[in-house]
Wavefront OBJ file of the C-alpha trace (Angstrom):
o trace
v 96.809 87.844 99.773
v 96.893 87.638 103.562
v 96.559 91.391 104.060
v 92.844 91.210 103.423
v 92.322 89.338 106.698
v 92.591 92.537 108.761
v 91.269 96.049 108.153
v 93.631 98.909 107.335
v 96.527 96.737 106.159
v 97.901 98.322 102.981
v 99.644 96.545 100.150
v 103.386 96.948 99.601
v 103.092 99.839 97.155
v 100.698 101.782 99.368
v 102.864 101.565 102.469
v 105.937 102.795 100.576
v 104.330 105.626 98.641
v 101.563 106.890 100.936
v 101.349 108.335 104.364
v 99.466 106.167 106.797
v 95.998 107.313 107.722
v 95.209 108.180 111.313
v 93.270 104.923 111.698
v 96.187 102.888 110.334
v 98.658 104.620 112.646
v 96.384 103.995 115.605
v 96.107 100.298 114.733
v 99.865 99.957 114.271
v 100.589 101.807 117.537
v 98.176 99.441 119.304
v 99.969 96.407 117.864
v 103.400 97.904 118.533
v 102.693 98.858 122.133
v 103.594 95.418 123.490
v 106.568 94.821 121.194
v 110.128 94.955 122.467
v 112.893 96.585 120.400
v 114.429 94.066 118.007
v 117.422 96.289 117.297
v 119.432 98.732 119.393
v 121.573 101.338 117.646
v 124.171 103.016 119.856
v 127.292 105.187 119.524
v 128.714 103.456 116.431
v 125.645 104.524 114.493
v 124.123 102.860 111.481
v 126.631 100.244 110.346
v 126.382 97.611 107.639
v 125.424 95.011 110.262
v 122.645 97.250 111.546
v 121.352 97.724 107.993
v 121.317 93.958 107.336
v 119.575 93.140 110.621
v 116.986 95.879 110.116
v 116.231 94.582 106.623
v 115.802 91.034 107.964
v 113.590 92.185 110.832
v 111.335 94.265 108.572
v 110.988 91.406 106.101
v 110.131 88.926 108.877
v 108.031 91.020 111.272
v 106.790 93.978 109.147
v 106.200 96.122 112.269
v 109.195 96.542 114.579
v 110.557 98.703 117.362
v 114.101 100.048 117.185
v 115.908 101.723 120.083
v 118.188 104.615 119.153
v 120.437 104.688 122.210
v 121.964 108.172 121.879
v 121.202 111.223 123.973
v 120.988 113.810 121.180
v 117.399 114.147 119.954
v 118.453 115.684 116.638
v 120.627 112.648 115.855
v 117.753 110.308 116.743
v 115.416 112.139 114.348
v 118.056 112.103 111.614
v 118.710 108.372 112.073
v 114.972 107.613 112.044
v 114.550 109.460 108.730
v 117.640 107.793 107.307
v 116.444 104.308 108.272
v 113.005 104.932 106.782
v 114.449 106.243 103.537
v 117.029 103.497 103.070
v 114.605 100.653 103.864
v 111.416 102.114 102.328
v 109.735 101.932 105.723
v 107.193 104.210 107.341
v 107.843 105.829 110.708
v 104.681 105.084 112.659
v 105.756 106.623 115.961
v 108.773 108.036 117.755
v 108.729 108.328 121.532
v 112.003 109.241 123.162
v 114.658 106.776 122.067
v 112.255 104.225 120.576
v 110.866 104.287 117.036
v 108.180 102.097 115.514
v 108.772 101.205 111.856
v 106.464 99.482 109.415
v 107.009 97.982 105.973
v 104.975 95.314 104.231
v 106.943 92.166 103.444
v 107.283 90.835 99.915
v 106.291 87.367 101.163
v 104.537 87.723 104.541
v 105.255 85.007 107.093
v 102.106 84.552 109.198
v 104.000 82.991 112.106
v 106.466 85.897 112.362
v 104.528 88.935 111.143
v 103.317 91.307 113.841
v 100.649 92.605 111.462
v 99.060 89.211 110.878
v 98.896 88.096 114.515
v 95.586 88.573 116.318
v 95.461 91.608 118.572
l 1 2 3 4 5 6 7 8 9 10 11 12 13 14 15 16 17 18 19 20 21 22 23 24 25 26 27 28 29 30 31 32 33 34 35 36 37 38 39 40 41 42 43 44 45 46 47 48 49 50 51 52 53 54 55 56 57 58 59 60 61 62 63 64 65 66 67 68 69 70 71 72 73 74 75 76 77 78 79 80 81 82 83 84 85 86 87 88 89 90 91 92 93 94 95 96 97 98 99 100 101 102 103 104 105 106 107 108 109 110 111 112 113 114 115 116 117 118 119
């Protein structure tokens, strides 16, 4: 499995069922720092199209940024929890309107995965 090429990369079951360790979160934040949001969610909220695109992005890239473009912080937190729960992803970081989500792919694609690219 390709996940053994880098330290701290959990298998699919571990990332869904466990909290990330501090070292894992630090590594993922380092990788995610230079990423741009692949999805922007605005006033219409979480629609079916948003759900489909988020699923595709997580399966392709494994570590993604999502921009929650609403001014209410409580709604942003609620949406972040909802997205994590519905897609079995882990919230790595939330800063302002941007969240960093991680989920191991069933079949990782080395050319697309942000976790398999060299830092």
